[in-house]
N, C-alpha and C positions, 0 to 999 in steps of 0.2 A: 346585230340583227340585220335581216336582208332589207332590201330596199322598201319603202314605206308600203307601196301597193301589196307586196307579199306579207308583209306583217298584218295588214288589215286582212288580207285574205286568209292567213293562217288563223287569227283569232275566230272569224266567222265560220270557218270549216271546223274547228274545234267545237263551237257552240252547236254547230249542225250535228256533230256526233253525238253531243249530249242530248240533243232533241230525239236523235234517233234511238236512243235507248228508251227514251220515254213513251215513244209512240209504237215502237215495234210490236207486232202481234204474235202470239206463239204459234209455232209450226210444229211439225212432227217432231217427236221426241227422238234422242240420240244418246247413247252412251259414250262419255269421255272419259278422260282421266280424273275427274272430279269437277264439281261446280267452280265457277270462277266469279268473283265479285266484279260487277259491272259499275255499279253506282252506290253511293252511300248518301242518305239524306240523314243529317244530325241536327238535332234541336236540343238546347242547353236545358237542364233541370228544370222542372215544373215551377218551382219555386222562384227561380230566376226569371222564367218567362213571363211569370205574373207580375214581377217587377218591372219588366220593360213595358208591359201592357199599361201598368200604372203610369211610367214615366210618359210614354207617347200619348196616353189618354189627357194626362195633366196639360200637355202642349194644346190640345184641342179643347180644353175646358170641361173634359169630361173627367172629374176627380175621382180617384179611386176605382178607375175602370177593371183594373184586375180583381178587387174584390166583388164587383158587380158581376163579373163573368163567373166566379166561384159561387156567388148567391144564386145566380141562374142555372148553374149545374146543380146545385142542391134543390132547387125548385123542380127539376126534371127527374131528380133521383130519390124524391121523398126524403130530402135532408141528407143523403148519405155522402154527395159530393163524389170525387174521385177516391173513395175510401178503398184502400188496397194497394193503390199507386204508390211507387217509391218516388217522392216528390224531390229527393236530393240526388238523383242520379239521371244523367243525359239519356235521350231516347231518339228513336228515330226509325228509318226503314232502310234495308239493304235490298239490292236487286241483283240476283244471281243468274248465271246461265250455264246450261250444260252444252252449250254448242248449237242449240236450236231455240229452245223456249228460254222466255225471261220470267224469273219467278220473284216478283215483289213480295216482300215480308215485312210487316211492321213489327218493331221489337220494342216492347213496354217493359220498364223495370218495375216489378211488383214486389210488395211486402207480404201481401196475402192474395192469391189470385181468386180464392173462393169469394172473398169480400168483395172485390172488383166486378166479379161476374153477377153477385147479388145487386150491385149497383146499377149494372146493365139491365137486369131484370126489373128493377125499380122504375128504370126508364120507359118500360113497357114493352120491351123486346123479349122474345121466347128464346130461352136459352136450353139447349138438350145435350146429352153425353153422345158423342160420335164414335166413342171408343179409341183405345191406344193413347189415353191422356189427352184428347182432343175434345173440345166442346164446339158446338154448332150454334151460331147466333142467326136467326131468321130475321132477314130485312125485308121490306117491302118488295124489292126487285130481285134480290138473290140472297144467298146465305154466305157468311164468312165463318172462318174456322180459327179457333184458338188453342195453341198447344201450350201445355205447361212445361216450362223449362226451368223450374226452380226458380231463381231469381228473375227470371224474365218470362214474359207471355209473349208468344208469337203469334201474329195475326196474317192470315192469307186468304185469298180467295178460293183456294181449294185445299184440300188434304195433301195433296201431292207436292204442293209448294213448300209445306211445313218440313218435309223429309229431310232437306239439307240446310235448314236455319242454322245460322253459326251459334255454337254453345254459349259464346259469351261475347257479344257484339260490343262491349263497353270500350274496349281498345279501338275499334274503328271509329266509335262516336267520340271517343276522348281526344283522338288526334285532330279532330276538326272543333269541337267544343272549348278546347283549350286556347283557340283563337277567335271562334266566332260564336255568336248567338245562335244562329242557324246557318247551315251550310250543306252544300250540294257538291259532292266530287264524284267524277266519272272517270273510270279507268279504260281510255280509250283503246288501249292494246287487248283488252279483254272482250271488246265487242266480237261477236262471232263473225268469222270471215264472209259467211253467206250475206250478212248485212252490209258489210264494207262493199263488198262486189254489187249489191243492189244500188247502193249509193253511186258507186262509180259508173255502173252502166247507165243510171239515170242521168247522171251529169254528162256522160259523153253522148247520150242521146240528146239532150236537151241543147247541147252546144250545135250537134250536127244540124237539128232542126233549125236553129238560129242561123245558119250559114246560107240562107238564101242570097243570091246575088241581087244587088240593088240594080235596076234598069239603067241608071246612070254611072254605075260603077265600072271603071276600066279593068281590063284583064289584069294589070299589074296591081291595082289597088285590091281586087277581089283576093288574088294569091297571097298578097302580103297579109290580108286579114285573116285568111285561112292558116298561114303559118302562125300568127300571133295566137290564134285560138288553140291551135294545136299544142302550142308550148304552155300556154296557160293550164289547159286541162292535164298536161303532164306534171304541172307543178302542184295543182290542186289534188292529184292521185298521191303524190308524195306526201302531202300535208295529211292526208286521210291515213295512209300508212304508217307515218313517223311519228303521229301525235301519241303523247304518252298518257297525261292526265290534265283535267280541268277542273279547277276548284272555284266554287263562287261562295264567297261567305260574307254574312252580314252582322254587324255588331252595333250595339247600343251601349255607349259609355254613360251610365247615368251620373257618375262623378264630374265628368268634364261637360256633360250635357250634349255631346254630339253623336253623330251616328255615322257609319262608313260601310261601304261595300267594296270588296276585293275580288278580283277575277285573276286567278294563276294559271297560266297554260305552260305545260312542259313537254318537251319532245323525248322520244326515246333515247336513252343516253348511247353514244356512239352511232347513231344513226346519221346519213348524209344531211338531213334537214337540221339536227343539232350542230353539227359541225359547220355548215355554212351560215347559221344564224348567229354565231358567236362573233361578238364584237372584239376589237383589238385590246380592249382595256377600259380604265375608267373613262367616263365621259368627261371631256373638260370644254370649256367655252371661253371665247376671247371677247364676248358681248355682255358680260354680266352687268355692265353699267346701264343696260336697258332695261333691267329688272328693278323697278322702284319700290320704295317702301311704301305699303298699303295703297297700291294705285287701285283703280276700278277694274282692271285686268292686267295681268303679267303672265308671260308665257316664256319657256326657254325649252329648246329641244336640241340636244348635242349628242352625236354618235360618230364612232370611227368604224367603218364598215370592214368587214373580213375581206382582205384582197382575193382570197380564193372565191368568195361568193360574187365579188363583182365580176371576175372574170367568168364565172359560170354562168351569170345572168346577163352578161353584155349583149350577146345577140337578141334575146328576148326583149330586153330594155329598148335597143336600138329599133327593133322592129316596131315596138310600141311608139316610139316617138315618131317613126316614119308615118304610121297610121294617123297620128295626130296631126302631122303636117298635112297629108292628103285630106282629113276631115275638116280642118280649119280652111284649107283652100277652097274646098267645096262650099263651105257655109259662105265665104267671101264672095265667091262667084255667084251665088244664089240670093245675096242681100240685095233689096229693093231700096236700101237706105242710103247707098253709095253714088254718088253723083256721076261718075264715069269709070272708064276702064283704068285710067291713070291712078285714080284712088284705091281701085282694087289691087292693082299691082304694089302700090306703096304698103297696103295692109299686109299683103302676103311676105313681103320683105321683112316687115316689122315682125310678124308672127314668127317667121324662120329665124331671124336673129334671137328673139327671145327663147324659142325652143332651143337653139344651139347652146345658149348659155345654161339653160336648165338641164340639158343633156351632159354637158361637160361638167358641170357641178355635181351631179349625181353619180356619175362614173368616176368622179375623183375619189368617192368613198367617204367624204367628210360632210356631215350635215351639223350645222351649227347655226342657231338663229335665236333671238331674243327680242321681245317686244313689250311694251307697257301702253295703257290707255288710261288717262285720267278724264272723267267726265262728270258734270253736274249740270243742272238744268240750263245754265248760262255760260258753259265753256266746254270744249272739247279739244284734248291734245292727245296725240299718239306718237310714238317714236319706235322705230325697228331698225335692226342691225342684222345681216345675215352673210355668211360665207358664200359667195357666188363668184364663179369664174366667168371669163369672157365678159366683163361687164362693159367693156368698150362697145360691143355690139348693142348693149341696151342703151346706152348714152346715143349711140348713132340712131337708133330706133326712135327715141324721143324726138330727136332733132328732125326727123323724116315726119312724123306726125305733126310736129309743130308747125312745119312749113305746108303741110297739106291743109290745115284748118285755120291758117293765121287770117285769112280772108273772110272767114265765118263770122256773122254777128254774135256778140257776146261770147267769143271763143276765149279759152284761158290765153294768158300771156306768160310767155317763157323768157327767163333770164338765165341762158346757159354759161357755164363757167364763171358764175357770180363772184365767186370767192373759194380759197382753199383753207381749209381748217384741219390742222394736225394731219397733212397728207390726203386729206379727203376733198376731191373734187364736188362742189355744191352747186347745184343748179336749182333755181327759185322758178316756181310756178304760182300764179295768182289765178284762181278760177271764181268768176262772179256767181253770187248766190242771188237769185231772182227775189225781188222784193215781196212777192206774194208767197214766199215760202217762210212763213213765220217762225216754224220750230228751227228750221236750219240757219236763219238768221239769228236767233237767239243763241244757238251753240256756237257758229263760226264768225258771225258779224256779216258786214256786206260782201265779204269775199272768203273763200277758203284758201288759206296760203299753204302750200305745199313745198317741201325741200325734198330732192333727190340727190344722194351723195354717192359717190363710188371711188374705189381703189381698184388695183388689179385683181383682187380677190375678196372684196367685200362690197356689199350694196347696202345702203341705208334710205330711210324714208321717214318723213315727219310730216304731219299735218296738223292743222288747228291753230287756235290761239297759242301765241308765245313758242311755236312749235320750232323756230330755229334755234332758240336759247336752250330748250330742253333737249334737242339733238346734240348740240356741241357739248353740253353737260353729260350726256349718256356716252358719246365718243370719248371725251377726256377721262371719265371714270373707268370705262372699259380698259383704255390703255393704261392706267394706274393700276388696275387689278391684275393685268396680264391674262395668261391661260389659267383658268380657274376650275378646280374639279366641282362638278354640278350633277345633279340627277339627269338621266338620259330625257326626261320628259317632266314638266312640272307646269300646270297651269292654275293661277288663282283668280277667282272671280269674287269681286265684293258686291254681295247682292244689295247690300244698302244703296251704293252708288247708283246701280242701275235700276232700283226701284225708285229712288228719287226722281230720275229722269222720266221714267214711266208714268208716275203720278203727275208729273208736271204737264206733261204732253198730252196725257189721255183725257180726252173730253166725252167719253163713252160712259156707259153703265158701270164699268169697272172702276171708274176713277175713285171713289170713296174707299173702296177696298184697298186700291193702290196706296192712297194717302195714308190710310190706317196702317198698313204694313211698312211703310217708310218711317213713320213715326215710332213704331214699335222697334225698328231696326236702329234708329238714331239714338234710341234711350237705352240700349244694350251698353252696359257699364263695361263689359270686357272687350267691346268690339269684336266679338265671336260672330262676324256677319258675312263668312267667306264659304265659298265652295272651292274645294281644293282637289286637283286631280293630278296624280303622279304616276309615273312608270319607271320601274327599275329591272335591270337585268338580273336574273337569278340563275342558278346552276341549270343548264339546259333549257331555260325558258324566260318567261317575262312575268312579271306582275304589276297589275293596275290598280290604284286605289282611287275611290271616289269618296271625299270626306265633307259632310255637311255640319257646320258648327252650329253651336246651341242657339245664337241669336237667330239664325236662319229658320231652324225648327220652332222657336217660339213665334216668330212672325207669321209663319205658314199655319200655326195652330191658331194665332189670333184671327187670321184671314178666314180660317174655317168656322170660327164661331161667329164671325160677321155675317158670314154667308149663311148660317143657319138662323140668325136672327132676322136677315133681310127675307129669307124665304118664309118664315113664320110671320113676319109683318106682312107679307104678300098674301097670306093664306094657303100656303103649301104646306 
């Protein structure tokens, strides 16, 4: 994948394309080679959906919510419910285009369309024959039309929309409901060119409008900013043109009791964007010792960049870093918190050294970092290890900062080159914690102990109680494991751990609810109290997954019940 800023921009532009399909308004009609499918919304079979509603309702104390919904439908349909609907087949909607218009059509599987239309009439709506096998349903603000397609009923806002409805959409839906309960898929390449051009034109216009020169900006800085914006626009246009498909899918696993959301983004095969985004192979990390068993938080990110992509983006990235330097220097010059010009110059040197290290690291093409946090109401410990180049500049910067603030009252104390552990140069920092900071004192003690470590190509950081032992253990474990294959991105959060801390420190009106959630989470016998985010590379794209475990859902449901009881007790 490309540099992190491009990856984030790629995902956001892809979602913008999806939104464009949703909000685009019909224009004049045009003849093309035939309608193209732009988007598909797929929903699992009705019986499965009712099961999901039951499961989620139970979490919030609403037992048999699915049955309650069915009873409500029967109430409004004179006891018929959804009679005539095929409850064992997935359903959804398809958005098609002829190059100008967008035609959204709802596709309902039916066993008896006449029975289903009778149900509609029993709900108080007027149904009439519009001819050609199409029936009209009169609603308060407009009419909708239903076409008989044998095993399917097609619903649209006008009769013309139904003319190109797919004969059998079951394959379109089945591809999605085989993996998800509810999913949306956008085929970006089928978005008409006119809408792509509208998006690109508006983007370019917006960028140009934002390029007004700052009165304090130098000619050199303004020109640099213009060049950077131009490159960014070109990159975003490429993303718009080379994006292929975006899929968003949600699933409830009633057996495991968890739920997940996946976002998949692919680029057009053979496109320049797909070629540049491809990494060099399996992701590996040499910092796996920093990912601990069941911490409050752990994270690992590892990636080997495509050398061609690095070369292609080098100029833009260097311009971006130059712009960052200009902006940082400007902020330092304008700061009223610095005592004199000497302090400003020191900070500029420090900022420059750190940015040099960041630039050298990212241009190397290797991203590799891992971290863990352990926390409870009475202790906090974190450790981090990362691939970083030019670490000597960072160490020099620390020494410059230490010299600058050493005469300040209650300033941190530094012990540089305190020791060496397995080839890692360790520097110790002690930061006093004010006596009136009760929560911080509880977490860290009278002082926050920090260790910064470095080798020629690695940077380490540890903070909190017992942080030095934790850091040394992580370094030793990483060395023992060596270069290990990992997912390109994974983050795990223990909701139980952070909720306990929030409950201990929150003295506001939400404190009882936080305590109740913490207790509920601690009682979960399976310890399924995590939120997990992963990212993997797939053919011509990436897939991100957010998973929420059963214990978290149960705790959120219990909190919802408590909130309703509190509201009822207050008379709401």
